[in-house]
C-alpha positions in Angstrom: 0.0 0.0 0.0 2.9 2.4 0.6 3.8 2.1 -3.2 0.2 2.9 -4.1 0.1 5.8 -1.8 3.3 7.3 -3.4 1.9 6.9 -6.8 -1.4 8.5 -5.9 0.5 11.5 -4.5 2.4 11.8 -7.8 -0.9 11.6 -9.7 -2.4 14.5 -7.6 0.7 16.6 -8.1 0.6 16.1 -11.8 -3.2 16.8 -12.1 -2.7 20.0 -9.9 -0.2 21.1 -12.3 -2.4 20.4 -15.3 -5.1 22.4 -13.8 -2.9 25.6 -14.0 -2.5 25.1 -17.8 -4.6 26.8 -20.4 -7.3 24.1 -21.0 -10.5 24.1 -22.9 -13.8 23.3 -20.9 -13.9 19.7 -21.8 -10.3 19.0 -20.7 -10.7 20.9 -17.5 -14.0 18.9 -16.5 -12.0 15.7 -17.2 -9.0 16.7 -15.1 -11.2 18.0 -12.3 -13.1 14.6 -12.2 -9.8 12.8 -12.1 -8.4 14.9 -9.4 -11.6 14.4 -7.2 -11.3 10.6 -7.7 -7.5 10.6 -6.8 -8.2 13.0 -3.8 -10.8 10.5 -2.4 -8.4 7.6 -2.9 -5.7 9.6 -1.1 -8.1 10.2 2.0 -8.9 6.6 2.1 -5.3 5.6 2.0 -4.6 8.1 4.9 -7.4 6.5 6.9 -5.8 3.0 6.1 -2.5 4.1 7.6 -4.2 5.6 10.5 -5.9 2.5 11.2 -2.5 0.5 11.0 -1.1 2.9 13.6 -4.1 2.3 15.9 -3.7 -1.4 15.5 -0.1 -1.2 16.6 -1.2 0.6 19.7 -3.8 -2.0 20.5 -1.3 -4.7 20.3 0.4 -3.3 23.3 -2.8 -3.6 25.3 -3.7 -7.0 27.0 -7.0 -8.6 25.9 -7.3 -6.4 22.9 -8.0 -9.3 20.3 -11.5 -8.1 19.6 -10.5 -4.6 18.8 -7.7 -5.8 16.6 -10.2 -8.1 14.7 -12.3 -5.2 14.3 -9.6 -3.0 12.8 -8.5 -5.9 10.5 -12.0 -6.1 9.1 -11.9 -2.3 8.5 -8.6 -2.5 7.0 -9.7 -5.2 4.5 -12.8 -3.2 3.6 -10.7 0.0 2.9 -8.0 -1.9 0.9 -10.9 -3.4 -1.3 -12.4 0.0 -1.9 -9.1 1.7 -2.8 -8.2 -1.1 -5.2 -11.7 -1.0 -6.9 -11.4 2.7 -7.2 -7.9 2.5 -8.7 -9.1 0.1 -11.5 -9.2 1.9 -14.7 -12.4 2.8 -16.5 -14.1 0.1 -18.4 -17.5 -1.0 -19.6 -18.3 -2.4 -16.0 -17.6 0.8 -14.2 -20.7 2.2 -12.6 -22.9 -0.4 -14.4 -25.4 -2.9 -13.2 -24.9 -6.4 -14.8 -26.7 -9.4 -16.2 -25.4 -12.5 -14.9 -25.9 -15.6 -17.1 -25.2 -19.1 -15.6 -25.4 -22.2 -18.0 -24.9 -25.8 -17.2 -21.9 -27.2 -19.2 -20.7 -30.7 -19.4 -21.9 -33.2 -16.8 -25.7 -33.4 -17.6 -28.0 -33.2 -14.5 -25.1 -32.7 -12.1 -23.9 -29.7 -14.1 -27.4 -28.2 -13.8 -27.3 -28.8 -10.1 -23.9 -27.1 -9.9 -25.3 -24.2 -11.9 -28.0 -23.9 -9.1 -25.2 -23.9 -6.5 -23.5 -21.1 -8.3 -26.8 -19.2 -8.5 -27.3 -19.4 -4.7 -23.6 -18.3 -4.1 -24.1 -15.3 -6.3 -27.4 -14.3 -4.9 -26.0 -14.6 -1.3 -22.9 -12.6 -2.3 -25.1 -9.8 -3.7 -27.2 -9.7 -0.6 -24.0 -9.2 1.5 -23.0 -6.3 -0.7 -26.5 -4.7 -0.5 -27.2 -5.2 -4.2 -30.6 -6.0 -5.6 -31.2 -9.1 -7.7 -34.0 -10.3 -10.0 -34.3 -13.4 -12.1 -35.3 -12.5 -15.4 -35.4 -15.9 -17.1 -34.8 -19.6 -16.0 -34.8 -23.1 -17.4 -34.8 -25.7 -14.6 -33.7 -29.3 -14.8 -35.7 -32.4 -13.6 -33.8 -32.5 -10.3 -34.2 -28.9 -9.6 -30.9 -27.5 -11.0 -30.7 -24.9 -13.7 -30.1 -25.5 -17.3 -29.9 -21.7 -17.8 -30.7 -18.8 -15.5 -30.3 -15.0 -16.2 -30.1 -12.6 -13.2 -30.0 -8.8 -13.2 -27.7 -7.5 -10.4 -28.2 -3.9 -9.5 -26.1 -1.9 -7.0 -22.9 0.2 -6.5 -19.7 -1.4 -7.8 -21.6 -4.7 -8.8 -19.9 -4.5 -12.2 -16.5 -3.8 -10.8 -16.7 -6.9 -8.7 -18.7 -9.3 -10.8 -16.7 -9.0 -13.9 -14.2 -11.4 -12.4 -16.6 -14.2 -12.3 -16.7 -14.6 -16.1 -15.6 -18.0 -17.5 -15.9 -21.7 -16.9 -16.5 -22.9 -13.3 -15.5 -26.6 -12.5 -16.9 -28.8 -9.8 -15.6 -32.1 -8.6 -17.7 -34.2 -6.4 -19.9 -37.4 -6.2 -23.2 -36.5 -7.9 -26.5 -37.4 -6.2 -27.2 -39.4 -9.3 -23.9 -41.5 -8.8 -24.6 -44.8 -6.9 -21.0 -46.1 -7.0 -19.5 -43.3 -4.9 -17.3 -42.1 -7.9 -16.1 -38.5 -8.1 -17.3 -36.7 -11.4 -16.2 -33.4 -13.0 -18.9 -31.2 -14.3 -18.8 -27.5 -15.4 -21.0 -24.4 -15.6 -20.3 -21.3 -17.7 -20.8 -17.9 -16.3 -21.2 -14.7 -18.4 -21.3 -11.2 -16.9 -22.6 -8.6 -19.1 -22.7 -4.7 -18.3 -26.2 -3.3 -18.4 -26.2 -1.1 -21.5 -28.5 1.9 -22.1 -30.3 3.1 -25.0 -27.7 5.8 -25.8 -24.9 3.3 -25.9 -26.3 1.0 -28.7 -28.9 1.5 -31.3 -31.2 -1.4 -32.3 -33.1 -1.0 -35.5 -36.8 -2.2 -34.9 -36.6 -3.8 -38.4 -33.7 -6.1 -37.1 -35.7 -7.7 -34.4 -38.5 -10.3 -34.2 -40.7 -10.4 -31.2 -42.6 -13.5 -30.2 -45.0 -13.9 -27.1 -45.7 -17.2 -25.2 -47.2 -18.4 -22.0 -44.9 -18.0 -19.0 -44.0 -21.2 -16.9 -43.1 -21.5 -13.3 -44.3 -19.9 -10.3 -47.2 -17.4 -10.6 -50.4 -19.2 -9.4 -53.5 -18.3 -11.3 -51.8 -16.1 -13.7 -49.7 -18.9 -15.2 -50.4 -19.9 -18.7 -53.5 -17.6 -18.8 -51.8 -14.9 -21.0 -49.1 -14.8 -23.2 -47.0 -12.4 -21.2 -43.5 -14.1 -21.8 -41.4 -12.4 -24.5 -38.9 -13.8 -26.9 -36.7 -11.4 -29.0 -34.6 -12.6 -31.8 -32.0 -10.2 -33.3 -32.1 -11.2 -37.0 -28.7 -9.9 -38.1 -26.8 -11.9 -35.4 -29.3 -14.6 -34.5 -29.1 -13.7 -30.7 -32.2 -14.7 -28.9 -33.2 -13.4 -25.4 -36.3 -14.3 -23.4 -37.9 -12.8 -20.3 -40.8 -14.1 -18.2 -40.2 -12.6 -14.8 -43.1 -10.0 -15.1 -46.8 -10.5 -15.5 -46.9 -7.6 -18.0 -45.9 -8.3 -21.6 -44.7 -4.8 -21.9 -42.4 -5.1 -18.9 -41.0 -8.4 -20.1 -40.3 -6.8 -23.5 -38.5 -3.9 -21.9 -36.3 -6.2 -19.8 -35.5 -8.5 -22.7 -34.3 -5.5 -24.8 -32.0 -4.4 -22.0 -30.5 -7.9 -22.2 -30.1 -7.7 -25.9 -28.4 -4.5 -25.9 -25.9 -5.9 -23.4 -25.3 -9.0 -25.7 -24.9 -6.8 -28.7 -22.5 -4.5 -26.8 -20.6 -7.7 -25.6 -20.5 -8.9 -29.3 -19.0 -5.7 -30.5 -16.4 -5.7 -27.6 -15.2 -9.3 -28.5 -14.8 -8.4 -32.2 -12.8 -5.4 -31.2 -10.7 -7.4 -28.8 -10.0 -10.0 -31.6 -8.5 -7.2 -33.6 -6.2 -6.3 -30.7 -5.7 -9.7 -29.3 -2.0 -9.1 -28.7 -2.7 -6.2 -26.3 -2.4 -6.9 -22.6 -1.6 -10.6 -22.6 -1.4 -10.7 -18.7 -4.9 -9.2 -18.0 -7.1 -11.3 -15.9 -9.6 -13.2 -18.2 -11.3 -11.9 -21.3 -14.6 -13.3 -20.5 -14.3 -16.1 -23.0 -16.4 -19.1 -22.0 -13.5 -21.6 -22.9 -11.5 -20.4 -19.9 -11.5 -22.4 -16.8 -11.3 -20.0 -14.0 -12.1 -21.8 -10.9 -12.4 -25.3 -9.4 -14.7 -26.4 -6.5 -13.3 -29.7 -5.1 -15.8 -31.2 -2.6 -13.6 -34.2 -1.4 -10.8 -31.9 -0.5 -13.0 -29.0 0.8 -11.0 -26.8 -1.7 -11.6 -23.9 -4.0 -8.9 -23.0 -6.4 -8.9 -19.9 -8.5 -6.4 -20.8 -11.5 -5.8 -17.2 -12.6 -3.9 -16.3 -9.5 -3.1 -19.8 -8.1 -5.2 -19.1 -5.0 -6.3 -22.1 -3.0 -8.9 -21.8 -0.2 -9.7 -24.8 2.1 -13.1 -23.5 3.1 -15.3 -24.6 0.3 -18.7 -24.1 2.1 -18.0 -20.5 2.9 -17.3 -19.7 -0.6 -20.6 -21.6 -1.8 -22.4 -19.5 0.9 -21.5 -16.4 -0.8 -18.3 -15.3 0.9 -16.7 -14.3 -2.4 -14.7 -11.6 -0.7 -12.3 -14.4 0.1 -11.4 -14.5 -3.7 -12.6 -11.4 -5.7 -10.6 -8.7 -4.0 -7.5 -10.7 -4.5 -8.2 -10.8 -8.2 -8.8 -7.1 -8.3 -5.6 -6.6 -6.3 -3.7 -8.7 -8.9 -5.3 -6.9 -11.8 -4.3 -3.5 -10.5 -0.8 -4.7 -9.8 -0.4 -5.9 -13.3 -1.7 -2.7 -14.8 0.6 -0.5 -12.5 3.6 -2.8 -13.5 2.8 -2.2 -17.1 3.0 1.4 -16.6 6.3 1.0 -14.8 4.8 2.5 -11.5 4.7 -0.4 -9.4 7.0 -3.5 -8.8 5.1 -5.1 -5.9 1.7 -4.3 -4.3 2.4 -4.3 -0.5 0.3 -5.0 2.5 
């Protein structure tokens, strides 16, 4: 953190110098915004080091374990906030997201694992104070999910959730296995930033809208009206569905939100392919062929392959404690980017 503090101070000095130059209005607004952001980070870093000093004082007091644990939690929270704020602007900054979980290889067991991941993410979102809404789902015979789409709304939801993109692998004895053999199954997770109307235009002539009767929970309303909506984007063949609302209009509106995000993601991937040699060390590209994490039940182990992180507390992770993993991915990400800029050799403490 000391190296980060030094760099932030340098950035503030540089931005202060720039504000004395002859700038046009657009440049001044941009630099002022950057200065405010770095000033806020600097204040959090100062608070971080003040807490470290306070912790040292408590260490000298007998029976101060509870206070020290409290300070450690505050330090961890502050460090996570600092790192999240230091990450460069991208399509996920200040965006809500759509989370898509699909069962991969493994049949019914893969669908059950997709359900485990859904529960994990819903609990993580709850711990962060984010709102969640299941927009569409396709359940398996044993109660798992062949596919489920969730909207996650809340501060920094995109900044944190983008690290979950990729293939998740589970190793365990399936409920359908009578011989006690361990099987390996997968589920894919896609995280798409919520895109607004102004970000991407969809020509009405390029879409086909079909309606059908919703299935699932809903009591007397189920199968009475064709409220569910399926939208097909004809140029790309992308299909999105939504049946979470009783109103056809609301389902159409939410399906269009998902479609915009998918088209934005498609454009991003095409651009990424053109510059595929850029930033080889970045954490994941979101491609579904990437195996990012393994959940091994016999060994009570979760391994994130991107940073070789292993945690022997599987249930805590599945219960939604992703702060055991995601902040470390964020820290690695900012470390790599600062190294590329020649600013930082190691991220300390």
